[in-house]
Structures are given as structure tokens and as C-alpha cells.
C-alpha positions, 0 to 999 in steps of 0.5 A: 131962461129962454132968449131970442136973438136975430142973426145976420150973417155976411160973406160967402154964405149962400150956395154952401149949405149954410141954411141946412147946416145951421138947421142941423146945428140948431136942432142938435142944440135944441133951439127953435126958430128959423133961417133964410137967405136974403136977396142981398146975399146974406143969411138971416136967422132967429134963434130961441132957447136957453142962453147957453145954446143960443150962444153956441149957435152964434159961435157956430155961425162965425164959422158955418159949414166947411165951404162958407166964408163968414165975414161978419155976424150981426147979433141983435136981442129980440124982445119977448114975443112969438114962441117958435116950435122947431127950427126951420128953413124959410123962403128967401126974402 
């Protein structure tokens, strides 16, 4: 079963290779979606794939890469909609 989750990660998560590391982890897990920085200093992501793999990425998001300090991860379920191909970094919004 494919699920989609929206993540908002706060803390010291910009300038520490968070997006690149998440892209690598999501790709390793076989997920689809995207990740981007937000102007408020947070990181936003959308992960789509098997429930167990999405949960593994959510678990990873609570730690992030070595230099990150994650203060919080807000996870929201997303209704069925657009299907993504691959996992990419998007421009900051």
C-alpha cells in the first residue's frame, strides 16, 4: 500500500546537508517525492511509497545528518493525489 506524508522539520536543519542527506536516504528506501528549504529556516518534505519505508524516513528525519539538530518533525497524512517519480530537491520557498 502506497502512502504519502508531508513533513516539516525544525531546528538547525539548513546549511548542514539535510536536504542532500534526506534525498540520499529516501532514494535508498525507494521513496518518491521531494524536499526543500523554507525561508523560515525549516525543511519541508513530501514522501510517497510503502508505509514501512515512509515510516523509516520519518524516523530518520528525527535525527537527520550528523551536523543537524532536529527540534521537531511534524508529520501530516496527505490524501491520494499526484504520483511522484524519484525523490528530488526543490527550490527554497
